[in-house]
N, C-alpha and C positions, 0 to 999 in steps of 0.2 A: 477504650481510652479514658480517666479523666483526667481533671480540669491540670493538676498537680502534676500528673505524669506527661502530659500533653506539653506543661512549659516548658517543663525539665527536656525533653527534646528537643525542643525548639530555640529554648533560651541561646542557644549557642548556632544557633543557625537564622541567625533573626539579618546579620548582615546581608547574609546569602539571597535571605528571600523577599530581601529589602522589606522588611516590616520597620513602619513607623513605631518606636519601644512605647510612648508615653499610651499611645492607644491602644495597641498590642496587650498592654497590659491592665487597661480597666476593660478591655471586652472579656478581657477571659477573667477577670476578678465579679465582672456582671454574672458569668454561667456559674461560676463555684457556691456551694450553699456548708453552713455550716461549719464545720471545724475548717476543711477543707481550703475556704474561703481565706483564714489564718494565714494554715501553711503556705496558700499561695501567694498571700500577700509577703510573708518573711522572704520570701524566695525571689520576688520580685524587689526586695531591699537588697541583698545580701548579693543580687544581680550586679558584673563586671561592669555595667556601665551605670551605676548608679552606688559612685563610691559615698563616705561620708562627707564628703566637704559639698557635694551637689546637692543635699540636701539640708538645707540653714537649718540654725538649732528653732528658729520662732518657728518651723515648720515642723519640726519634730515634735514639740509643745502641742502645737495643732493637733497633729497625729495623737497623739499621747491619749488631749480629750475626746476629740470625736471619737477613737478608738475603743477608751473607758468607759463612754457613754452607749455605745452600741453593743458590749459584752452581756450575756447573758449571767446572772449570780452563779451556776455550774460551770460553767462552758471554761475548761480548764484551757483549751486553745488557745483560746480569745485571750483570756489574763495570760499566758503566756506566750502572747502576743505583745500587749501592752509593756508585760516586761523586758521583752528585746525593743520594743522602743527607748524605755528608760535607757536601757542598756548604752544604746546608740547616742540618746540626749546626753548622758554623760554626767553633769553634776544633779542633784535635786534642789540646789538653794532657792532654782528662781522658780522650781514650779508652785502651784499655787493651791491653800488646803484639799479644792476638788481631783488636783490630778495627786497629787498625796493619798487621799482616801484610796483610788482606783488602784494605786503603788502597794499600800496596804496591804489590798483584798488576792490584789494580782500575788504579790509575794508567796502571801499564804496558803491561799489557794493551788501554789505551784509548788511547793514547800522549797522554799529559800525561807526559813523562819527566822536568820539572825537578820537579812536585810528587809521581813518585815519590823520586827522590829525596831532597828535601827529606823526605818522611814517612819515608822508609828511614832517614835523620841522625838520628832520634826515635827511630825502633824500634830501632835501633844501641844509643843510647844508654842505653835501655830494657836491651836485654840485656843489657851487659857490668854494667850494677849488679844484675843477678836471676843470683839464683845456677839460675835452673829451666833443666832442659836444656832443649837445642832439639827442638824439634814437627820434624811432615815441614810443617807451613803456615811453620812460621816458613824451613823451606830451599826452600820454594817461594817467599815474599817475599826472601829473599835472593837466586834467580836472577832474578827478576823484577826487582828491582834492577841486579843485572848487567847483564840489557838494557838498560837505561837507561841504567844509565853509558857502554856501550859506543855504543849510537845516539847519544850527544853528544859521542862522543869521548872521555872520561874513560879511557881503557886504564889507565892508574894505578892508578885505585880499582877497574876490573873486575877486575885481576888479585886486587888484597887480598882481592877478595870471592869467587875463583876459591880460591886462601887459607884463606879462613874456611870455604866449600864443603870444601874437601876434610875439612876437622879434624868439621866438623858429618856428613856423610858418614860417617864412623867410630863415630859418635854416633847418630846415624838412619840405619838402613838404606834405601837405596831401594826405595822399591815399584811 
């Protein structure tokens, strides 16, 4: 029995087994690896003992930031979890550029291209008003947004992003 099955089996029996919820969550999470870890995290957060009002907005923002840093570039399950946390958070208005960059990439990799474009527009406005130099995460977010524009048939916008990426590659060398 793997970790997600174990959690599903025991989640409804925690009170009967006198399991301390928080301790149980993190012990089970430490056992999980890869995609199982992200699915287990989602199960833990959808647990009836963890309603949205228990986790404060600042904790959701912190979770979004920390999870976005840990997700690999091709980890679709991890990006799906980032999207899940963002949806539980609700508004994108208070997110930092780094969190918005992670969301653009996550939405694009989970094929929610409309949300990727909407988030990208918000990110691009912040980047235009900021004097911060682009980072590799910024370039990745712009590449993800370009894929979403192409997927939805917005070729002119995708070409504009190509021009922006050309300029950014002069500032941020490809790794």
